[in-house]
N, C-alpha and C positions, 0 to 999 in steps of 0.2 A: 504493498499501497506506499501511495505517496501521500503525505500530510499537505495540502492545500487551503488551509481555512486557517492562517496565521492571524486574519483578522478578527475572529472569533477567539483563538487560544493561541497561545504560541508555546512550544513543552519549553521547562523550563532548560536552562543553559548549565550545562556540569559545572562552568566555573561559579554559577549563582548558588548550585547544592553544595559545593564543596566549602561555599563562605559559611551558608547558614547553619549545615550539618552541627557544628560543633556550637551553637549558638542556642539551637533548640536541645543540644544530648549534656553539655558542659556545663557551657557558662549558662543558662538558665535564667537566672535572677531577674526580679523584679527591677529596671531603671531605679525606681523610687525610692530603693532600700537601701537600710545605710551602711552595710555591710559587704565585702569582699564580692558576692555572685554579685549584688545589685551593682559596685562600682565597674563591675567586668561587665554587664548588662547595659550600663550608660554609655560605658567607654565605645563599643560598638554601637550605641543610637546618636552619639556624637559624631563617629568617623562617616556612620550613612549620609546625616543631614549635609554636612562638612561635604562630602561628592558630590553628592548631587547641585547641592548651594555652586560650588566648583562648573558642574556641568552647564546651568542655566544663568552661570553670572551675576548671581543674585545673592544676599548676604544670608548666613545661616538661619539668621531668625527669624526670614517669611520662608522658608520651610520646614510643610509641615508633615506629617505621616499620616494617610487615610487607610479606608478599607478597602478603596479602587476607585476608578472615573467616575464612577456616580457618583460618591459622598463628597469628591472633590468637586464635582461641578455642581453639586446642591450647594455646599458652602460658601462657593464665590457665588452663585446667583443669588440667592436668597440670604446668604449674610451680609451679600453686597447690598443689595436694595433694601435689606432691612435697617443695614449699618448707614445707608447714606439717604437722608429722610427727603432729601432736594426735590423730589419727582415719585409718581406714581406710576411711572410704565416702565417696564421691560421691552427690550429690542435680541430677536434672534434670528437665526436664517429659518428658511423653513426647512434646510433638510437636516438641523442640528439632530446629533443622539437623543435619545428616549429622557435621558440624563438630564437634558437642560430644557428640554420641553415640557417634560412634565415639571421639575422644580418652577418655571414659569406660571405654568399653570395651577400651584401650589398657589402663586404671591397672587393670581385672578383670584380665587376659592375664596382664600382666606384673611387674604393681605388688601384687597380691593384695589390691587393693581390692573391695570391695562396690557394687554401683548399684542404686539405689533412684530409680526412677522414680516422679513426680509425674503422679495422673492429671487428665484435661482432662474439662469438661464438651460437652454437642452444640451450644454455641455456639462452642467452643476456646478456652475461661478454665481456663487453668493452677488447677485445685482448691487452693485455699488451705489450706482443712481438713484436706487430704490431706498437702499439705506440711509442717504443724504436727508431724501424725502421724509422717510422717519424719523430719525432721528434729532432729536430738540430738547430744549429746556427741561419739558418734562419729565426725561429719560432717566432712568436712578441706575441700570445695568445694561448694557450691550454684551451680547455672548454670540461671537462665530468660529465655528471651528476650522483649526489649521488644516487640516485634511479629511475628507470626507470619508466614513467607514464605508461605505459602499461601494462607491467607484471612485475613489482615491484623488480626485479633483483635490488641487493645493487653491487655498484662501488667501489672496491677499491682505492677513490679517493686521498688517502694520494701515495699511488706508481705512480700513475699518475702525480702527483704535484711535487714528487722526481724527475723524468726524465725530466719535465719543467725547475725544477729551475735549475737543472744539466746544463740546456742547455742555461739557461738566459732568459727563458720565462715566461712570468707569466701564473698564471691558475688559472683558474674561475668556480665554480660547480654548475650548476641549482640544490638548494636544496627545489624544491618546494613541490614534494611528499615526503622529508626526514624528514619534519618542525614538523609532525605530530609524526612523530616515532622514529625518530633517535636524539641522545643529539647531537644539530649542533658547540659545541663549538671546540670538534676534526678535523671537517670538517674545522671550522672557520680558526684553527690553523696551517692546513696543505696548506691554500689555500691564495689567492692574492685577490678573488672575489669570494663574495656566496650571491645570490638571492633568496629570497621567495616570496610567496603569502601569500593575508591575507586570500580568500574566500579559500581557499582547507584547512585552519585547522581551519574554526567558524570566521574567522574575517569575514570585510565585502567585495566585490565585488569594485574594483578600488584602493586598496592596497596593496601596498609591502613595502618588507622593503631590501636595500640592505648591503653586508659589504664590504667596498674596502677600502682597507691595506693601511694605509697612508706614505707606504714605495712607492709609485709608484705614479706616475702622470697619470691620467684617463681625458680624454678629454670629457667635459659636451656635452651633446646631446641636451639640451634645452638651451635657450638663454633668458635674460630675466632682473630678478630685483635680481638676485645675490644672490637669498634663498639659504640654504643649503652649504653654505659656496661655492658657486658661482657653485656647481656641476650639480645640479637640482633644476635651476628656476620654479617660479611658488609658489603663495602661499600655502603657507603649510597646510596641513588639519590632524589637532591637532585629530581630531574624528576617521580618520581613522589609523591613527598613535597607540591611545590608544586603537583602536579595536585588531590589529596584535600585540599590545603588551599584552594584558590578554589573549590574543587566545595563543601565545605562551607559556604566565604561567600556565594553566589549561594541555597544553599538556605536559610541562615538569613535573608537577604533578601528573600524570596521567601514565605517565611512572615510572617514580619512584613506583609506586603502582603496575605496573609489570601490568596495566589495559589491556586485550585484549591482548596480548601476544599470548594466545596461539588460538584464535580464526582461523587466516589462515589455520594452520596445522590442524583445526579441520574441517574447509570446505572442502579444497582438499581434507582428508581422506574419510569422509565422503559423496561428489559427486562421488569422485572416484572408492570407493567403489560401491556406488550404482550402478551406471551406468555399471562395468565391470562384477557384477556379471550377470546379463542379458544379455547385452549388448558388450561383450568382443572389445575392439579395439573402442569402440564410444567413446574415451574422452581423451583427451592429455592437462597434464598442460604444458603449456607454459612460460619460463623463469627458474631460478637454482629452486632447489627444495630445498634448504637448504637457499642460498645467498638473500635474500626476507624479505621485509618487511612483515608484520601478514594481512597489510591493501588493499594489491591487491593482489588477485586471478583470473587469467585468465586463460579460457580456449580456445580447439580448440573442434569440433566434427566433426569427419572425415564423418561421415556418414549422414548428415546434409544437409541445402543445405543453402546459405547463411545466409542472418540475420532471420530465421524461430524461432529460438531459443527465438530471440529475441522476438520474438513477443507475441510467447507462453508465456514465462516469466513474459510480462507486463498484458496476460490476465489472470494471476496465482497471480497479484498481488506483483511484485517484478518488480521493476524499474532499469535496468543498461543498460549497453554500450556495445559496440563491442569494444571501445579504445578512443583513444582521441576525448573529445569534439571539439577541435581545427579543425579537421578533418571531422567533418560532414557533411553528406549531398554530401561528396565525393564519386565516386564509383570504385575507385581502393583500392587496397589493405591494410592494413598497411602496410607502411615503418616498423615499427619496427621489426614486425615480415618476412617481408622479406629479413630482412637485416640478419635477424636471419635462413634463408635458410627455410621457410616454400613455401609452392607452392601459388600462387592467389589462387585458389578454395577453397582450405583450410583456408588460413587465412581470407577470407571470412565468415568463422562459428565463430571469435572470439567469444567471451563474457568475458567481464572482469565484474568481480563483486568486487566494492570496497566501503570500511567505515570506520569508526573513532572507537576508541578505545573505546566509551561511551555504541555501539549497546549492543543489548541484545542477550542474549546465544540460548534462545527460537524464536527470529527472525530468528538466524543463521541457525537452525535448519529446520526453517520454510523454510528459501531459499534456503540451501541443497536439501529439499524434493520437492520444485517446480522444480528445476533444474534438479533431473533426473525425473520427473512425465513428464517434457516439453519436455527433449531429447526423453527419453523413447518412447512418444506417438509419435514421428515422426518415430520411427523404428520398424520395424517387430522382433520381440521374437526370439532369435537364438536358430536353436534347440538345444535340452539337455540345453540349459542354469540353472545354479539354481534357 
């Protein structure tokens, strides 16, 4: 089996496992305890915070460890909106992850906020002009993801941040899918809050990191013992924190080496060319052709039905998905694709292939051949096709 669903979760990196194992078995103390076991755990937590801060080029006291991307996004959006009483409006793109959109809807239902959604183009790019029309002096928080989790489109976050700041609003970006492929420091420099998830980059499930600018007030979601400067109460988890720190270090090293940079374009070209040669019009790339990360490649197959391609791919040894794992089990079409203008029937044929930088080129070739065979096997040959 070739695993092509890293955007849902990535396998833990060996470097991460080697780092967290002693923190779970030997140095397992509570970081708040005033004895050597606690001091060992505290040193590990402090080391992890310093490493993450260095990757984002921010101050250590601006880094908070969370249970994942969902908690991070909720803390940034809800905590930022309630801590920034200047306005009662939140603005988000129409293709944000549910962690952001549901946090916004919570503010609407329970705190009297208004939610304004920014349109997106057919390429999955958030509309900057529409955003400029929506962001005004009533807006408390703006949230635009750095990379879309279904189609891989990279958003110009700094430009949205400039609009938000000009209006006096806070800017948050969901960088969960960006963390393995983009330099996070420029993103952090542009925004007031940035959230990432450990398990999407080879860390542990249930781990996340959150940057919150020390220039602004954020209201905590969790109340208790006052850990992490009172913003995220609850016993700290040094193992999870160290895991995400190591995962970010490995990602940065791979990015510096240029590892995997050409894999996305290779997969797109091979699949598109292979299918169009025998079945013209049978495949469409979703998302931007150029402004995308290399690790997410998504297609729709107009002449197939439902999730038949996914079933055929698993039979051929390729594990992938139709889109966000957070929507698994839903019979509704992808909200991301429908926001991009895809009709329901076509959106149901989506296949997302997602992978990390460490995948082998021969595996990508096998995946491309499997996609061509799976889709081709569901379609009649076109008369006169090469």
